[in-house]
Structures are given as structure tokens and as C-alpha cells.
C-alpha positions in Angstrom: 6.4 31.6 14.4 8.6 34.1 16.3 6.8 36.9 18.2 9.1 39.9 18.2 7.3 41.9 20.9 8.3 39.4 23.5 10.9 40.0 26.2 14.5 39.9 24.9 15.3 36.8 26.9 12.4 34.9 25.1 13.6 36.1 21.7 17.2 35.0 22.5 16.0 31.5 23.6 13.9 31.1 20.4 16.7 32.3 18.2 19.1 29.9 19.9 16.6 27.0 19.3 16.2 28.0 15.6 20.0 28.3 15.2 20.4 24.9 16.8 18.0 23.4 14.3 19.7 25.1 11.4 23.1 23.9 12.6 21.9 20.3 12.8 20.4 20.6 9.4 23.7 22.0 8.0 25.6 19.2 9.7 23.4 16.6 8.1 23.7 18.3 4.7 27.4 18.3 5.1 27.5 14.7 6.0 25.2 13.8 3.1 27.5 15.7 0.8 30.2 13.1 1.4 29.6 10.0 -0.7 28.5 6.9 1.3 31.4 4.7 2.0 30.2 1.2 3.1 32.1 -1.9 3.9 31.9 -4.3 1.0 30.0 -7.3 2.3 27.7 -10.0 1.2 26.2 -10.2 4.7 22.4 -10.3 5.0 21.1 -6.8 5.9 20.1 -6.4 9.5 19.0 -2.8 9.8 16.5 -2.1 7.0 14.5 1.0 6.4 11.5 0.8 4.0 9.7 3.6 2.2 6.7 1.6 0.9 3.9 -0.1 2.8 3.6 -3.0 0.4 7.3 -3.7 0.7 7.0 -3.4 4.5 4.2 -6.1 4.3 6.5 -8.4 2.3 9.4 -7.9 4.6 7.3 -8.8 7.6 5.8 -11.8 5.8 9.3 -13.1 5.1 10.2 -12.7 8.8 12.2 -9.5 8.5 11.4 -6.7 10.9 12.5 -3.3 9.6 14.1 -0.8 11.9 12.1 2.0 10.3 9.2 2.5 7.9 7.5 5.6 6.4 4.3 6.4 8.4 4.1 3.1 10.2 0.8 4.1 11.8 -0.8 4.2 8.4 0.5 0.8 7.6 -1.1 -0.5 10.8 -4.4 1.3 9.9 -4.6 0.2 6.3 -2.8 -3.2 6.1 -1.6 -4.5 9.5 -1.3 -8.1 8.3 1.4 -9.1 9.2 1.3 -6.9 12.3 4.1 -4.3 12.7 5.9 -3.9 16.0 5.6 -0.6 17.8 9.4 -0.6 18.0 9.5 0.2 14.3 10.6 3.9 13.9 8.5 6.4 12.0 10.8 8.1 9.4 8.2 10.5 8.0 6.1 10.5 4.8 6.4 8.0 2.0 8.0 10.5 -0.4 9.3 13.0 2.2 11.3 11.0 4.6 12.9 12.6 7.7 16.6 12.4 6.6 17.9 13.4 10.0 16.0 10.5 11.6 17.0 8.1 8.9 20.7 9.0 9.1 20.6 8.7 12.9 19.3 5.1 12.6 22.3 4.0 10.6 20.4 1.5 8.4 22.5 -0.9 6.3 19.9 -1.0 3.5 17.0 1.2 2.4 14.2 -0.3 0.3 12.4 2.0 -2.1 10.2 1.8 -5.2 10.8 3.2 -8.7 8.6 6.2 -7.7 11.4 7.2 -5.3 13.9 7.8 -8.1 14.3 11.5 -7.3 15.1 10.7 -3.7 17.6 7.9 -4.5 20.8 10.0 -4.9 20.5 11.5 -1.4 19.3 8.2 0.2 22.4 6.5 -1.2 24.6 8.8 0.8 23.0 7.4 4.0 23.0 3.7 3.1 22.8 1.3 0.0 19.5 1.6 -1.7 17.6 -1.3 -3.2 14.8 -0.4 -5.7 12.0 -3.0 -6.0 9.1 -3.2 -8.4 5.6 -2.5 -7.0 3.5 -2.4 -10.2 0.6 -4.6 -9.2 0.7 -8.3 -8.4 3.4 -9.0 -10.9 5.6 -6.3 -9.4 5.2 -7.4 -5.8 5.7 -11.0 -6.8 9.0 -10.1 -8.4 9.9 -7.9 -5.4 9.2 -11.0 -3.1 11.7 -13.0 -5.0 14.3 -10.3 -4.9 13.8 -9.7 -1.2 14.2 -13.5 -0.7 17.6 -13.3 -2.3 18.5 -10.2 -0.3 17.5 -11.5 3.1 18.2 -15.2 2.5 14.5 -16.1 2.8 13.8 -18.2 -0.2 11.7 -20.9 1.6 9.5 -18.2 3.1 9.1 -16.4 -0.2 8.2 -19.7 -2.0 5.6 -20.5 0.6 4.1 -17.0 0.3 3.8 -17.1 -3.4 2.5 -20.7 -3.4 -0.2 -19.8 -0.8 -1.4 -16.9 -3.0 -1.5 -19.2 -6.1 -3.5 -21.8 -4.2 -6.0 -19.2 -2.9 -6.5 -17.8 -6.4 -6.9 -21.3 -7.9 -9.6 -22.2 -5.3 -11.5 -19.0 -6.1 -11.0 -19.6 -9.9 -12.8 -22.9 -9.5 -15.7 -21.2 -7.8 -15.8 -18.4 -10.5 -16.0 -20.8 -13.4 -19.8 -20.8 -13.4 -20.1 -17.0 -13.1 -20.8 -15.1 -16.3 -21.7 -11.7 -14.9 -18.8 -9.3 -14.8 -17.8 -7.4 -11.6 -16.9 -3.8 -10.8 -14.4 -3.6 -8.0 -14.3 -0.2 -6.4 -13.6 2.0 -3.4 -16.2 4.6 -2.7 -15.0 8.2 -2.9 -18.3 10.0 -2.2 -22.0 9.4 -2.9 -21.4 10.3 -6.6 -18.0 8.8 -7.4 -16.2 5.5 -7.1 -12.6 4.6 -7.6 -12.6 1.5 -9.9 -9.8 -1.0 -9.6 -8.3 -3.1 -12.4 -5.1 -4.3 -14.1 -2.1 -2.7 -12.5 -3.2 -2.7 -8.8 -3.2 -5.7 -6.5 -7.0 -6.2 -6.0 -7.6 -5.8 -9.7 -4.9 -8.2 -10.7 -6.3 -10.8 -8.2 -9.7 -10.4 -9.7 -8.3 -11.2 -13.1 -6.2 -14.0 -11.7 -9.3 -15.6 -10.3 -10.9 -15.6 -13.7 -13.5 -12.9 -13.0 -14.2 -10.4 -15.7 -13.8 -6.8 -14.8 -17.0 -4.9 -15.8 -15.0 -1.7 -16.6 -13.9 -2.1 -20.2 -11.9 1.1 -20.6 -8.1 0.9 -20.2 -6.8 1.6 -16.7 -4.0 4.1 -16.2 -0.7 3.0 -14.5 -1.6 2.0 -11.0 -4.8 0.3 -12.0 -7.3 2.9 -10.6 -9.9 5.0 -12.4 -12.1 7.7 -10.8 -15.6 7.6 -12.4 -19.0 9.0 -11.6 -21.4 6.4 -10.3 -23.9 7.2 -13.1 -21.3 6.1 -15.7 -21.6 2.5 -14.6 -25.1 2.5 -13.0 -26.9 0.9 -16.0 -24.3 -1.7 -16.7 -25.3 -5.4 -16.5 -22.8 -6.3 -13.8 -22.2 -6.5 -10.1 -20.4 -4.2 -7.8 -18.1 -5.1 -5.0 -17.2 -2.2 -2.7 -14.0 -2.2 -0.7 -13.2 -0.1 2.3 -9.7 0.6 3.7 -10.8 1.6 7.2 -13.8 2.0 9.5 -14.5 5.6 8.3 -14.8 4.4 4.7 -17.0 1.6 5.8 -19.4 3.8 7.6 -19.5 6.2 4.6 -20.2 3.3 2.2 -23.0 2.0 4.5 -24.6 5.4 4.7 -24.5 5.9 0.9 -26.1 2.5 0.3 -29.2 3.9 2.0 -29.3 7.1 -0.1 -32.2 7.6 -2.5 -29.8 7.8 -5.4 -28.1 4.5 -4.7 -31.4 2.8 -4.1 -32.7 3.9 -7.5 -29.8 2.9 -9.6 -29.8 -0.7 -11.0 -26.2 -1.4 -10.1 -26.4 -0.2 -6.5 -29.8 -1.6 -5.6 -31.0 -5.1 -4.9 -28.6 -8.1 -5.1 -26.1 -6.6 -7.5 -24.1 -4.7 -4.7 -21.9 -6.2 -2.0 -19.8 -4.5 0.6 -16.6 -6.5 1.4 -16.8 -7.9 5.0 -13.3 -6.9 5.9 -11.0 -4.0 5.0 -8.5 -4.1 2.1 -6.0 -1.5 0.9 -4.7 -1.2 -2.6 -1.3 -0.4 -1.0 -1.0 -4.1 0.1 1.1 -6.8 -1.4 1.0 -10.6 -1.5 -0.5 -11.1 2.0 -3.2 -8.7 1.1 -3.7 -10.4 -2.2 -4.1 -13.8 -0.6 -6.7 -12.4 1.9 -8.6 -10.8 -1.0 -8.6 -14.0 -3.1 -9.9 -16.0 -0.1 -12.6 -13.4 0.6 -13.7 -13.4 -3.1 -14.2 -17.2 -2.9 -16.4 -17.0 0.1 -18.3 -14.0 -1.3 -19.0 -15.7 -4.6 -20.1 -18.9 -3.0 -22.8 -17.0 -1.1 -23.7 -14.5 -3.8 -26.8 -15.2 -5.9 -25.3 -16.0 -9.4 -28.5 -15.4 -11.4 
């Protein structure tokens, strides 16, 4: 904010700074007004920018380190397996990238999701854009295969997919004797949970492991439904709570001790479990493998009566 009662020299300095910022923005707009002219090449991309954390996870799992990612600190907080180098540049929010920073990095490829469709025309004036599917486990599996072709990483992609399939098969063997369905959820507050099902990675892994989802209503695109705890509290089922970070875990632990949670059948006694490690619904195949392995361990130790 400019304060107009300051000395003239201060106003002049501020106006100069603002004009400089506007000039840089006009320059960028002018550059982006010129269609991207790349060199036709089948070379493997070397400078990749990514606008999705799940796709960033896949790239790292395939041995590809991006030069830039949207909000990389949030990737490190929510996913962080594989770990992301601190050298990766932050290019802003997932759906509001810093175009100036992105242009300055001179990427040779930008990876986006179908949800970035409105951004695609302007991003294509910076570098070639590759749109990859991210609709749950099937989407990220397809994205893995496409990225393998793009980066010449087929052996790594095959190993990643095979590892996931093996983990789910092991958990499926354990789950054969389990008849009780399971609610899979993130806590929102003491009265609401975010149920996960078909269309998101954890929900798809649950189904792939042969475990019945206790929520029988259709899930919207994205596989998440916000419901009141009282809507599911009387259901003959079990509840597995996930947390994405330490703050969510502390909140979930505190709600478990609340009088309401201790009175409801679903959230009292042996029906409730809190996942021992953090998981994010924004993850991809590495997250899916971790989740399948955790489910196997949890079910082995959970009373199945």
C-alpha cells in the first residue's frame, strides 16, 4: 500500500518500484503473446516443471528430479516419499503458478493435470505441456506409464507398478477372512469426517485389497464425501482414520477422548483405529504402496470379531 503523506522522495521510490514491477509484467505478457517456438526434438526432457504433487511423486520415483514444482514445501509436508531436493524451485500455487518465475526457469516440459485446462494455453507459450491423468489409482497408473515413455524410464515404471500390485495382493490375502466393512476417513472436526472411496488413491487401494467400503452412497468425482459423524455412527463397521500431518494427528487424538466420540458405537471400543503414519490423498503410487502395506499390518493386528 502506498502512503501518500510521505516525503516526495519516498513516493518517487515507491512509484519507481511499482512501475518496474508493471514493466516486468508487461514484458512477460508480451513474451507470452508470442507463440512458443520450440526445437522439434525427440530428446528426453531435462528441465521439467510440475503442477501436481502426485505427478511430482511419480517423477521422483522414476528417478526424474523436476526443476520446479508448485508449492514444494507442501509436497514435503504431505507426501515427502520420495524426498524432494531443496534445489527444486517453488513456482507458486497448484492452480496459480508464478508465470514470471516459470518463464525464467526455461523448462523444456511442463506436466499438468486435466484440471489445469484453463491454464494450458498460456503455459504452452512457455514450454510444451503434457497433460496426465490423476483420477485415482487408475489415473496415476496410466500417468506412470506415460511418464515412463516420456522420460525413457520403463523399467523403473514397471518396478513401481509391480511393487504396488504385490503389496495389494499381500494385503488382499490377509483381508480374505474379514467380513466387516471399513470406513476410511480424514477427520475434519469433532462432528465431521471426510470419507474416502472410489476415485481417490486410498479408497481405490482399499477396494484393490478386497476390503468393503462401509459407505454405500456413490462418491463424487475425486472420491471424497464430507459427512457428519452421526450419519455413520450406528453402522456395523470399523473406522480407520488417516492424518496428513502432525496437526491433524493431534486433533484426531484429542477428538478420540471427547465424550461424543466415546459414546458413539463406531468411535468407541475396538472399532476405531488411527493410522500409525501420515498419508495424503494427494499422493500417487508410492503413497498407494505404503498405504497397502500399512493396511496389511493393521488388519493382522486388529481384532476381526
